[in-house]
matplotlib code that plots the C-alpha trace (Angstrom):
import matplotlib.pyplot as plt

x = [0.0, 0.9, 3.1, 4.6, 4.6, 3.5, 1.4, -1.9, -4.0, -7.6, -9.3, -10.7, -7.4, -7.8, -4.6, -3.8, -0.4, 0.6, 0.9, -0.2, -0.9, -2.0, -3.0, -5.4, -4.5, -3.7, -1.8, -1.3, -2.5, -4.2, -6.4, -5.7, -8.5, -7.3, -9.5, -7.2, -8.4, -7.8, -8.5, -5.8, -6.7, -5.8, -7.0, -7.2, -7.7, -8.8, -11.8, -10.7, -10.8, -10.0, -9.3, -9.6, -10.9, -9.3, -10.9, -8.5, -8.7, -7.5, -10.6, -10.6, -13.9, -15.3, -18.0, -19.0, -19.6, -19.4, -20.2, -19.4, -22.0, -24.8, -27.4, -26.3, -22.8, -22.7, -19.3, -16.7, -13.9, -11.1, -13.8, -13.4, -9.5, -9.2, -12.0, -14.7, -14.1, -14.9, -18.7, -19.7, -17.1, -18.9, -17.1, -19.3, -17.3, -14.6, -11.9, -11.0, -10.9, -13.3, -12.7, -14.3, -17.0, -17.1, -20.1, -23.7, -22.0, -22.5, -19.9, -21.3, -18.4, -16.5, -16.2, -18.6, -21.8, -22.9, -26.8, -26.8, -24.6, -25.5, -21.5, -19.9, -16.4, -13.6, -12.0, -9.0, -12.0, -11.7, -15.0, -16.2, -19.9, -23.1, -25.8, -29.1, -32.3, -32.3, -28.6, -29.5, -32.3, -30.5, -27.9, -30.0, -31.8, -28.9, -25.7, -23.8, -23.9, -21.4, -23.3, -23.4, -22.4, -20.8, -20.2, -16.9, -17.0, -15.8, -13.0, -13.8, -12.7]
y = [-0.2, 3.8, 4.9, 8.9, 11.7, 11.4, 11.8, 10.0, 11.2, 10.1, 8.9, 12.4, 14.3, 15.7, 14.9, 14.3, 15.5, 14.9, 11.8, 8.4, 5.9, 2.5, 3.1, 6.2, 10.2, 10.9, 14.2, 17.0, 16.9, 18.9, 18.1, 19.7, 20.3, 20.1, 23.3, 25.3, 25.4, 23.0, 21.8, 21.8, 19.8, 17.9, 14.4, 11.4, 7.9, 9.2, 12.3, 15.6, 16.8, 20.5, 22.4, 25.4, 25.6, 27.6, 28.7, 28.7, 32.6, 32.8, 33.3, 31.4, 30.1, 30.2, 28.7, 31.5, 34.8, 34.1, 37.0, 36.4, 36.1, 36.4, 38.0, 41.5, 42.2, 40.9, 41.7, 39.1, 38.6, 40.8, 43.4, 43.1, 42.6, 45.5, 47.5, 48.4, 49.1, 52.9, 53.6, 52.0, 49.0, 45.8, 42.9, 40.0, 37.4, 36.9, 36.4, 39.6, 39.3, 36.8, 33.4, 34.0, 31.2, 29.6, 30.6, 29.0, 28.1, 29.0, 29.9, 27.2, 27.9, 25.1, 25.2, 25.6, 24.2, 23.6, 23.1, 21.5, 18.5, 18.7, 18.3, 20.6, 20.9, 22.4, 25.5, 23.5, 21.7, 18.6, 16.4, 17.0, 15.5, 15.2, 17.5, 16.4, 17.7, 20.1, 21.0, 22.1, 24.0, 26.0, 26.7, 28.1, 30.2, 31.6, 31.6, 34.0, 33.4, 33.7, 36.3, 38.3, 41.7, 44.5, 47.8, 49.0, 52.4, 55.1, 57.5, 61.2, 63.2]
z = [0.0, -0.5, 2.5, 2.8, 0.6, -3.1, -5.8, -7.0, -10.3, -10.3, -13.7, -14.1, -14.2, -10.5, -9.0, -4.9, -3.7, -0.2, 2.6, 2.5, 5.1, 4.8, 1.3, 2.6, 2.2, 5.8, 7.0, 4.8, 1.3, -1.6, -4.4, -7.5, -10.1, -14.1, -14.6, -11.6, -8.0, -5.4, -2.0, 0.8, 3.8, 6.8, 5.9, 8.4, 6.8, 3.8, 5.0, 5.3, 8.9, 8.4, 4.9, 2.6, -0.9, -3.4, -6.9, -9.8, -10.2, -6.3, -4.8, -1.1, -0.2, 3.5, 4.5, 7.3, 6.0, 2.3, 0.5, -3.2, -5.7, -2.9, -4.6, -2.8, -4.2, -8.1, -8.9, -10.3, -8.3, -10.5, -10.4, -6.3, -6.6, -9.2, -9.3, -11.9, -15.5, -17.0, -17.7, -20.8, -20.8, -19.8, -17.7, -19.1, -17.4, -14.6, -17.2, -18.9, -21.7, -21.8, -24.0, -27.7, -28.4, -31.4, -33.9, -32.9, -29.4, -25.7, -22.9, -20.0, -17.5, -18.1, -21.8, -24.9, -25.6, -29.2, -29.0, -32.4, -31.3, -27.6, -26.3, -24.1, -24.6, -22.6, -23.5, -25.8, -27.2, -25.5, -24.8, -21.5, -21.8, -23.6, -22.4, -21.2, -21.5, -18.4, -19.0, -22.6, -21.3, -18.5, -21.1, -23.6, -21.0, -19.0, -20.4, -22.8, -26.4, -29.4, -31.2, -28.0, -29.4, -27.0, -28.4, -27.2, -26.0, -29.1, -27.7, -28.1, -31.2]

ax = plt.figure().add_subplot(projection="3d")
ax.plot(x, y, z, "-o")
ax.set_aspect("equal")
plt.show()
C-alpha cells in the first residue's frame, strides 16, 4: 500500500499531492483540479478533517460569512480585486478579456456548448460531456452566446 509523501492522479485528471498512510490520504495534502483551483486539507484515513478550497482565480472559499455571488454583491472576483472598469465598458465574465465563443455555441462556464450536437467541450476543444435535456434548457436560457455583441466605447474626437 502507498505510504509516505507522493502524488496520485485520479481518472478525472484531479491530482492528490500529499501524505499517504496504509493506502489512504492521511496527513497534509492537496487535491488539484484539472481546470485550476484546489482543496488543501488535513486528512485522516481518507477523510478531510479541516481544509480550504481555492478557486482557479485565487478566490478562497469561506464557509462562514460567504459574500461572493450572494445576490447583494454581483461583482466578479477580478472586479473585487481590481475595481470596476470605466462606464460603458462591460465585463461579461470573471476572465478579462472573456473567451471567444465559437459561432453558434454558448459559454457554459467550464467550456463551450454546441446546441446542435448537444456536446460540451472544454476551452481547448476537448470533449467533456453530452448535455441532457435539463442542462440544454439551462444553457440556452442563461449562458452567454457567441453572437452576443457588446459595443466598445468610442473615443471622443
